[in-house]
Structure formats: C-alpha cells, structure tokens
DRENPA-3360 file (N, C-alpha, C; in nm, 2 decimals, always signed):
BEGIN
1 = MLAFVAAV = +13.42/+9.55/+11.11/+13.23/+9.66/+11.10/+13.19/+9.81/+11.05 ~ +13.35/+9.89/+11.17/+13.41/+10.00/+11.16/+13.45/+9.97/+11.00 ~ +13.54/+9.91/+10.99/+13.66/+9.94/+10.87/+13.47/+9.99/+10.75 ~ +13.41/+9.94/+10.74/+13.30/+9.96/+10.65/+13.23/+10.14/+10.66 ~ +13.16/+10.08/+10.73/+13.16/+10.26/+10.85/+13.26/+10.35/+10.81 ~ +13.34/+10.36/+10.85/+13.46/+10.39/+10.80/+13.48/+10.50/+10.65 ~ +13.47/+10.34/+10.58/+13.51/+10.39/+10.39/+13.35/+10.45/+10.31 ~ +13.27/+10.44/+10.38/+13.17/+10.47/+10.37/+13.10/+10.66/+10.41;
9 = LFLIALIF = +13.18/+10.70/+10.51/+13.25/+10.80/+10.58/+13.29/+10.86/+10.48 ~ +13.41/+10.81/+10.46/+13.54/+10.86/+10.39/+13.43/+10.87/+10.17 ~ +13.35/+10.82/+10.17/+13.31/+10.78/+10.08/+13.26/+10.96/+10.04 ~ +13.11/+10.96/+10.12/+13.09/+11.06/+10.17/+13.16/+11.22/+10.13 ~ +13.24/+11.19/+10.19/+13.33/+11.28/+10.25/+13.37/+11.33/+10.11 ~ +13.43/+11.26/+10.04/+13.53/+11.25/+9.90/+13.38/+11.39/+9.83 ~ +13.22/+11.34/+9.87/+13.13/+11.39/+9.68/+13.14/+11.50/+9.76 ~ +13.07/+11.49/+9.90/+13.09/+11.68/+9.94/+13.23/+11.71/+9.91;
17 = ELAGISLA = +13.35/+11.66/+9.90/+13.45/+11.74/+9.90/+13.45/+11.82/+9.70 ~ +13.36/+11.69/+9.71/+13.45/+11.72/+9.49/+13.28/+11.79/+9.43 ~ +13.20/+11.81/+9.53/+13.03/+11.87/+9.49/+13.04/+12.01/+9.58 ~ +13.11/+12.09/+9.61/+13.17/+12.17/+9.64/+13.01/+12.20/+9.79 ~ +13.00/+12.06/+9.84/+12.87/+12.06/+9.97/+12.88/+12.06/+10.07 ~ +12.75/+12.12/+10.16/+12.82/+12.18/+10.29/+12.62/+12.15/+10.33 ~ +12.64/+12.06/+10.42/+12.48/+12.05/+10.49/+12.51/+12.06/+10.68 ~ +12.48/+12.23/+10.67/+12.43/+12.29/+10.78/+12.60/+12.29/+10.89;
25 = VITATVLV = +12.59/+12.17/+10.94/+12.70/+12.16/+11.04/+12.73/+12.00/+10.97 ~ +12.70/+11.96/+10.85/+12.78/+11.83/+10.83/+12.85/+11.88/+10.67 ~ +12.98/+11.87/+10.72/+13.08/+11.93/+10.61/+13.14/+11.80/+10.54 ~ +13.27/+11.80/+10.47/+13.40/+11.72/+10.43/+13.47/+11.65/+10.56 ~ +13.51/+11.80/+10.63/+13.56/+11.79/+10.78/+13.50/+11.69/+10.85 ~ +13.44/+11.66/+10.86/+13.32/+11.63/+11.00/+13.34/+11.50/+10.94 ~ +13.35/+11.48/+10.80/+13.29/+11.35/+10.76/+13.37/+11.27/+10.82 ~ +13.52/+11.33/+10.75/+13.64/+11.25/+10.78/+13.70/+11.28/+10.89;
33 = TAGLLCMA = +13.62/+11.34/+10.98/+13.70/+11.35/+11.16/+13.61/+11.20/+11.19 ~ +13.49/+11.20/+11.16/+13.45/+11.03/+11.23/+13.49/+10.96/+11.12 ~ +13.51/+10.95/+11.05/+13.58/+10.82/+10.94/+13.70/+10.79/+11.02 ~ +13.80/+10.92/+11.01/+13.88/+10.86/+11.12/+13.92/+10.80/+11.26 ~ +13.77/+10.83/+11.35/+13.71/+10.81/+11.49/+13.70/+10.67/+11.50 ~ +13.66/+10.59/+11.33/+13.61/+10.48/+11.36/+13.75/+10.40/+11.32 ~ +13.78/+10.44/+11.24/+13.95/+10.31/+11.19/+13.96/+10.36/+11.31 ~ +14.01/+10.44/+11.43/+14.05/+10.42/+11.46/+14.04/+10.33/+11.61;
41 = LFLAGVGG = +13.90/+10.30/+11.61/+13.80/+10.20/+11.74/+13.80/+10.05/+11.62 ~ +13.86/+10.09/+11.49/+13.81/+9.89/+11.44/+13.93/+9.94/+11.52 ~ +14.12/+10.01/+11.44/+14.19/+9.92/+11.53/+14.19/+9.94/+11.62 ~ +14.20/+9.94/+11.69/+14.17/+9.93/+11.85/+14.11/+9.81/+11.93 ~ +14.03/+9.78/+11.81/+13.97/+9.65/+11.83/+13.87/+9.67/+11.88 ~ +13.79/+9.82/+11.89/+13.70/+9.80/+11.95/+13.54/+9.74/+11.83 ~ +13.37/+9.69/+11.80/+13.32/+9.66/+11.77/+13.34/+9.51/+11.71 ~ +13.44/+9.41/+11.75/+13.50/+9.31/+11.70/+13.35/+9.18/+11.69;
49 = SARRFGR = +13.35/+9.14/+11.63/+13.24/+8.98/+11.59/+13.26/+9.01/+11.82 ~ +13.13/+8.94/+11.77/+13.07/+8.93/+11.91/+13.08/+8.77/+11.93 ~ +13.15/+8.76/+11.79/+13.10/+8.52/+11.87/+13.24/+8.49/+11.91 ~ +13.28/+8.47/+12.00/+13.43/+8.41/+12.03/+13.43/+8.25/+12.06 ~ +13.50/+8.17/+11.94/+13.45/+8.00/+11.94/+13.65/+7.99/+12.03 ~ +13.68/+8.03/+12.17/+13.80/+7.98/+12.24/+13.78/+7.82/+12.23 ~ +13.96/+7.75/+12.25/+13.92/+7.63/+12.28/+14.06/+7.59/+12.43;
% end
C-alpha cells in the first residue's frame, strides 16, 4: 500500500515540476520527500498486510 502511495506522490511531483506549479508549502520537493519516506517505510516492512497465516 505504501508503495502505491509513493508512486502517486512521485506522479504528482512530476506533474508539479513539469507544469511549474507550487501551492504554498506543497512543492515538488516536498512531494518527492514524502514519496521517499513512504518507500523507506515500505522497504522496512511497515504497513504490510495485517492478514498473516502461519503454520
């Protein structure tokens, strides 16, 4: 799930960068940083599936 959030943030950051858009505090740099944070959490195993069936 976090990987999808990161992908969406990166897409929005790309659109902001290409269009030259900046909304007050939300810039392309902020969105890239948030996407990298989501990717780091995903790779660390945070936000994984709550359904675990062990044997």
